[in-house]
ZADO-1210 file (C-alpha; in nm, 4 decimals, padded with zeros to 6 digits):
<atoms>
<atom x="-01.8147" y="00.4745" z="02.1933" code="MET" pos="1"/>
<atom x="-01.4700" y="00.3276" z="02.1621" code="PHE" pos="2"/>
<atom x="-01.2344" y="00.4780" z="01.9061" code="LYS" pos="3"/>
<atom x="-01.2993" y="00.2836" z="01.5863" code="VAL" pos="4"/>
<atom x="-01.4137" y="00.5658" z="01.3637" code="SER" pos="5"/>
<atom x="-01.0858" y="00.5795" z="01.1678" code="HIS" pos="6"/>
<atom x="-01.0933" y="00.9514" z="01.2563" code="GLY" pos="7"/>
<atom x="-00.8625" y="01.1498" z="01.0316" code="ASP" pos="8"/>
<atom x="-00.8061" y="00.8431" z="00.8108" code="LYS" pos="9"/>
<atom x="-01.1339" y="00.8950" z="00.6241" code="MET" pos="10"/>
<atom x="-01.0772" y="00.9265" z="00.2519" code="GLY" pos="11"/>
<atom x="-00.7265" y="00.7810" z="00.2510" code="LEU" pos="12"/>
<atom x="-00.6804" y="00.5843" z="-00.0736" code="HIS" pos="13"/>
<atom x="-00.4602" y="00.2757" z="-00.1015" code="GLU" pos="14"/>
<atom x="-00.2616" y="00.4195" z="-00.3958" code="VAL" pos="15"/>
<atom x="-00.2820" y="00.7983" z="-00.3647" code="ARG" pos="16"/>
<atom x="-00.2172" y="00.7954" z="00.0130" code="ASP" pos="17"/>
<atom x="-00.0216" y="00.4708" z="00.0289" code="ASN" pos="18"/>
<atom x="00.2581" y="00.5848" z="00.2601" code="GLU" pos="19"/>
<atom x="00.0263" y="00.7461" z="00.5175" code="VAL" pos="20"/>
<atom x="-00.2111" y="00.4497" z="00.5066" code="LEU" pos="21"/>
<atom x="00.0747" y="00.1994" z="00.5467" code="ARG" pos="22"/>
<atom x="00.2059" y="00.3914" z="00.8492" code="GLU" pos="23"/>
<atom x="-00.1374" y="00.3882" z="01.0127" code="TRP" pos="24"/>
<atom x="-00.1942" y="00.0168" z="00.9404" code="LEU" pos="25"/>
<atom x="00.1423" y="-00.0614" z="01.1041" code="ALA" pos="26"/>
<atom x="00.0818" y="00.1681" z="01.4033" code="SER" pos="27"/>
<atom x="-00.0637" y="-00.1181" z="01.6107" code="ASP" pos="28"/>
<atom x="00.2652" y="-00.3106" z="01.5837" code="GLY" pos="29"/>
<atom x="00.1822" y="-00.5358" z="01.2884" code="SER" pos="30"/>
<atom x="00.0460" y="-00.5123" z="00.9378" code="THR" pos="31"/>
<atom x="-00.0459" y="-00.7317" z="00.6467" code="GLN" pos="32"/>
<atom x="00.1611" y="-00.5216" z="00.4082" code="GLY" pos="33"/>
<atom x="00.0986" y="-00.2862" z="00.1198" code="ASP" pos="34"/>
<atom x="-00.2752" y="-00.2090" z="00.1031" code="PRO" pos="35"/>
<atom x="-00.2474" y="-00.1624" z="-00.2744" code="ALA" pos="36"/>
<atom x="-00.1447" y="-00.5294" z="-00.2976" code="GLY" pos="37"/>
<atom x="-00.3696" y="-00.7019" z="-00.0425" code="PHE" pos="38"/>
<atom x="-00.7329" y="-00.6908" z="00.0683" code="PRO" pos="39"/>
<atom x="-00.6934" y="-00.4727" z="00.3777" code="TRP" pos="40"/>
<atom x="-01.0316" y="-00.4321" z="00.5474" code="CYS" pos="41"/>
<atom x="-00.9192" y="-00.6728" z="00.8221" code="GLY" pos="42"/>
<atom x="-00.5925" y="-00.4840" z="00.8675" code="ASP" pos="43"/>
<atom x="-00.7875" y="-00.1583" z="00.9080" code="ALA" pos="44"/>
<atom x="-01.0318" y="-00.3164" z="01.1541" code="ALA" pos="45"/>
<atom x="-00.7678" y="-00.4814" z="01.3726" code="ILE" pos="46"/>
<atom x="-00.5626" y="-00.1582" z="01.3722" code="THR" pos="47"/>
<atom x="-00.8664" y="00.0436" z="01.4847" code="ALA" pos="48"/>
<atom x="-00.9544" y="-00.2101" z="01.7532" code="LEU" pos="49"/>
<atom x="-00.5980" y="-00.2523" z="01.8818" code="GLU" pos="50"/>
<atom x="-00.5546" y="00.1249" z="01.9081" code="LEU" pos="51"/>
<atom x="-00.9038" y="00.1949" z="02.0440" code="GLY" pos="52"/>
<atom x="-00.9655" y="-00.1031" z="02.2721" code="VAL" pos="53"/>
<atom x="-00.6138" y="-00.1964" z="02.3772" code="SER" pos="54"/>
<atom x="-00.6005" y="-00.5001" z="02.5998" code="GLY" pos="55"/>
<atom x="-00.9159" y="-00.6600" z="02.4581" code="GLU" pos="56"/>
<atom x="-00.8520" y="-01.0350" z="02.4408" code="PRO" pos="57"/>
<atom x="-00.8670" y="-01.1667" z="02.0864" code="LEU" pos="58"/>
<atom x="-01.0290" y="-01.4998" z="02.0033" code="PRO" pos="59"/>
<atom x="-00.8017" y="-01.7743" z="01.8687" code="ASP" pos="60"/>
<atom x="-00.9210" y="-01.7151" z="01.5125" code="SER" pos="61"/>
<atom x="-00.8088" y="-01.3485" z="01.5194" code="LEU" pos="62"/>
<atom x="-00.4847" y="-01.4336" z="01.6976" code="GLU" pos="63"/>
<atom x="-00.4103" y="-01.6781" z="01.4157" code="ALA" pos="64"/>
<atom x="-00.5124" y="-01.4391" z="01.1353" code="ASN" pos="65"/>
<atom x="-00.6238" y="-01.0854" z="01.2241" code="PRO" pos="66"/>
<atom x="-00.6589" y="-00.9932" z="00.8553" code="TYR" pos="67"/>
<atom x="-00.9303" y="-01.2445" z="00.7540" code="TRP" pos="68"/>
<atom x="-01.2600" y="-01.0550" z="00.7709" code="ALA" pos="69"/>
<atom x="-01.4748" y="-01.3507" z="00.8710" code="ARG" pos="70"/>
<atom x="-01.2603" y="-01.4104" z="01.1814" code="ASN" pos="71"/>
<atom x="-01.4096" y="-01.0937" z="01.3326" code="PHE" pos="72"/>
<atom x="-01.7371" y="-01.2852" z="01.3732" code="ALA" pos="73"/>
<atom x="-01.5688" y="-01.4357" z="01.6832" code="ASP" pos="74"/>
<atom x="-01.4529" y="-01.1024" z="01.8295" code="TYR" pos="75"/>
<atom x="-01.5854" y="-00.9875" z="02.1683" code="GLY" pos="76"/>
<atom x="-01.9525" y="-01.0633" z="02.2317" code="ILE" pos="77"/>
<atom x="-02.2595" y="-01.0714" z="02.0101" code="ALA" pos="78"/>
<atom x="-02.4653" y="-00.7536" z="02.0138" code="CYS" pos="79"/>
<atom x="-02.7614" y="-00.6003" z="01.8392" code="GLY" pos="80"/>
<atom x="-02.7685" y="-00.2965" z="01.6138" code="LYS" pos="81"/>
<atom x="-02.5158" y="-00.0939" z="01.8159" code="ILE" pos="82"/>
<atom x="-02.3250" y="00.2101" z="01.6916" code="TYR" pos="83"/>
<atom x="-01.9602" y="00.1174" z="01.6437" code="GLY" pos="84"/>
<atom x="-02.0166" y="-00.2598" z="01.6483" code="ALA" pos="85"/>
<atom x="-01.7715" y="-00.4638" z="01.4439" code="ALA" pos="86"/>
<atom x="-01.9797" y="-00.5848" z="01.1495" code="ALA" pos="87"/>
<atom x="-01.8660" y="-00.8959" z="00.9651" code="SER" pos="88"/>
<atom x="-02.0120" y="-00.9642" z="00.6183" code="PHE" pos="89"/>
<atom x="-02.0065" y="-01.2366" z="00.3534" code="ARG" pos="90"/>
<atom x="-01.8508" y="-01.1522" z="00.0181" code="ARG" pos="91"/>
<atom x="-01.8313" y="-01.4519" z="-00.2127" code="GLY" pos="92"/>
<atom x="-01.6049" y="-01.7083" z="-00.0473" code="SER" pos="93"/>
<atom x="-01.4411" y="-01.4313" z="00.1561" code="GLY" pos="94"/>
<atom x="-01.5812" y="-01.1513" z="00.3610" code="GLY" pos="95"/>
<atom x="-01.5674" y="-00.7907" z="00.4681" code="HIS" pos="96"/>
<atom x="-01.5308" y="-00.6216" z="00.8059" code="ILE" pos="97"/>
<atom x="-01.6093" y="-00.2671" z="00.9141" code="GLY" pos="98"/>
<atom x="-01.7943" y="-00.0778" z="01.1853" code="PHE" pos="99"/>
<atom x="-02.1690" y="-00.0159" z="01.1881" code="ALA" pos="100"/>
<atom x="-02.2627" y="00.3524" z="01.1938" code="ILE" pos="101"/>
<atom x="-02.6201" y="00.3460" z="01.0639" code="GLY" pos="102"/>
<atom x="-02.9103" y="00.1273" z="00.9529" code="TYR" pos="103"/>
<atom x="-03.1961" y="00.1636" z="00.7053" code="ASP" pos="104"/>
<atom x="-03.4721" y="-00.0737" z="00.8243" code="PRO" pos="105"/>
<atom x="-03.6860" y="-00.0154" z="00.5141" code="VAL" pos="106"/>
<atom x="-03.4157" y="-00.1171" z="00.2671" code="ARG" pos="107"/>
<atom x="-03.2370" y="-00.3443" z="00.5167" code="ARG" pos="108"/>
<atom x="-02.8955" y="-00.1874" z="00.4682" code="ARG" pos="109"/>
<atom x="-02.6138" y="-00.1064" z="00.7071" code="TYR" pos="110"/>
<atom x="-02.3922" y="00.1982" z="00.6715" code="LEU" pos="111"/>
<atom x="-02.0429" y="00.0665" z="00.7385" code="ILE" pos="112"/>
<atom x="-01.7252" y="00.2638" z="00.8056" code="ARG" pos="113"/>
<atom x="-01.4182" y="00.0681" z="00.7099" code="GLY" pos="114"/>
<atom x="-01.1057" y="00.0202" z="00.5075" code="GLY" pos="115"/>
<atom x="-01.0783" y="-00.1201" z="00.1564" code="ASN" pos="116"/>
<atom x="-01.4180" y="00.0147" z="00.0586" code="GLN" pos="117"/>
<atom x="-01.3654" y="00.1384" z="-00.2982" code="SER" pos="118"/>
<atom x="-00.9920" y="00.1094" z="-00.2165" code="ASP" pos="119"/>
<atom x="-01.0133" y="00.3649" z="00.0644" code="MET" pos="120"/>
<atom x="-01.1302" y="00.4351" z="00.4177" code="VAL" pos="121"/>
<atom x="-01.4919" y="00.5435" z="00.3706" code="ARG" pos="122"/>
<atom x="-01.8562" y="00.4783" z="00.4516" code="ASP" pos="123"/>
<atom x="-02.0486" y="00.2313" z="00.2337" code="SER" pos="124"/>
<atom x="-02.3963" y="00.0762" z="00.2365" code="TRP" pos="125"/>
<atom x="-02.4049" y="-00.3054" z="00.2628" code="LEU" pos="126"/>
<atom x="-02.7068" y="-00.5348" z="00.2454" code="ALA" pos="127"/>
<atom x="-02.8235" y="-00.6805" z="00.5763" code="ALA" pos="128"/>
<atom x="-02.8641" y="-01.0180" z="00.3994" code="SER" pos="129"/>
<atom x="-02.4816" y="-01.0391" z="00.3857" code="ARG" pos="130"/>
<atom x="-02.4323" y="-00.9770" z="00.7597" code="LEU" pos="131"/>
<atom x="-02.2634" y="-01.2573" z="00.9529" code="ILE" pos="132"/>
<atom x="-02.2311" y="-01.0935" z="01.2944" code="ALA" pos="133"/>
<atom x="-02.2350" y="-00.7715" z="01.4934" code="LEU" pos="134"/>
<atom x="-01.9818" y="-00.7816" z="01.7779" code="ARG" pos="135"/>
<atom x="-01.8932" y="-00.5615" z="02.0760" code="TRP" pos="136"/>
<atom x="-01.5711" y="-00.5747" z="02.2843" code="PRO" pos="137"/>
<atom x="-01.6091" y="-00.7814" z="02.6018" code="LYS" pos="138"/>
<atom x="-01.4021" y="-00.5288" z="02.7959" code="SER" pos="139"/>
<atom x="-01.6030" y="-00.2238" z="02.6913" code="TRP" pos="140"/>
<atom x="-01.8975" y="-00.1448" z="02.9206" code="PRO" pos="141"/>
<atom x="-02.2427" y="-00.2104" z="02.7792" code="ALA" pos="142"/>
<atom x="-02.3409" y="00.1278" z="02.9249" code="ALA" pos="143"/>
<atom x="-02.1495" y="00.2839" z="02.6345" code="HIS" pos="144"/>
<atom x="-02.3651" y="00.1097" z="02.3751" code="GLN" pos="145"/>
<atom x="-02.5934" y="00.3318" z="02.1689" code="ARG" pos="146"/>
<atom x="-02.8430" y="00.2115" z="01.9098" code="PRO" pos="147"/>
<atom x="-02.7551" y="00.2545" z="01.5460" code="LEU" pos="148"/>
<atom x="-02.9141" y="00.5670" z="01.4048" code="PRO" pos="149"/>
<atom x="-03.1966" y="00.5007" z="01.1615" code="THR" pos="150"/>
<atom x="-03.0971" y="00.6411" z="00.8244" code="LEU" pos="151"/>
<atom x="-03.2505" y="00.6580" z="00.4772" code="ASP" pos="152"/>
<atom x="-03.0459" y="00.4783" z="00.2099" code="ALA" pos="153"/>
<atom x="-03.2824" y="00.5602" z="-00.0761" code="SER" pos="154"/>
<atom x="-03.0765" y="00.6632" z="-00.3755" code="GLY" pos="155"/>
<atom x="-02.7542" y="00.5430" z="-00.2112" code="ALA" pos="156"/>
<atom x="-02.5228" y="00.3057" z="-00.3949" code="ILE" pos="157"/>
<atom x="-02.5269" y="-00.0454" z="-00.2481" code="LEU" pos="158"/>
<atom x="-02.1793" y="-00.1960" z="-00.2227" code="SER" pos="159"/>
<atom x="-02.1613" y="-00.5531" z="-00.3497" code="THR" pos="160"/>
<atom x="-01.7846" y="-00.6036" z="-00.3766" code="ASN" pos="161"/>
<atom x="-01.5775" y="-00.3975" z="-00.1345" code="GLU" pos="162"/>
<atom x="-01.2265" y="-00.3429" z="-00.2702" code="ALA" pos="163"/>
</atoms>
């Protein structure tokens, strides 16, 4: 799997860990700004992708605005329920972007690892009914794809407004 797990960034909070988070978000050469002042899931996703899949061509929509979550629906190629896939979701008139790390087929929920989930880098359950697209980098071999693990989300909190 390509390096999109946010590794040692898990648990970083936009206020408590602002300086460290800002440094990481800028480590790909650009950033939206202060995560405490902006929705930053797109900034986290593009940072992870730029660092983990360097050289991957970006679609025009992401070149124009790599921070708008719904633009990730154009990234790479469409894929199925693949571990590490970029997962773009609806959220009101906006959206949310993260990386798929699990799926509960009974409750139809995805476990998503991403930024700006409860104001931090963390894992959250999102309803499959909100999913726009699952995407895989064009330049990353399909041989590296692994199916999403089947997980049980019973009793888990369902995220409805990531921020």
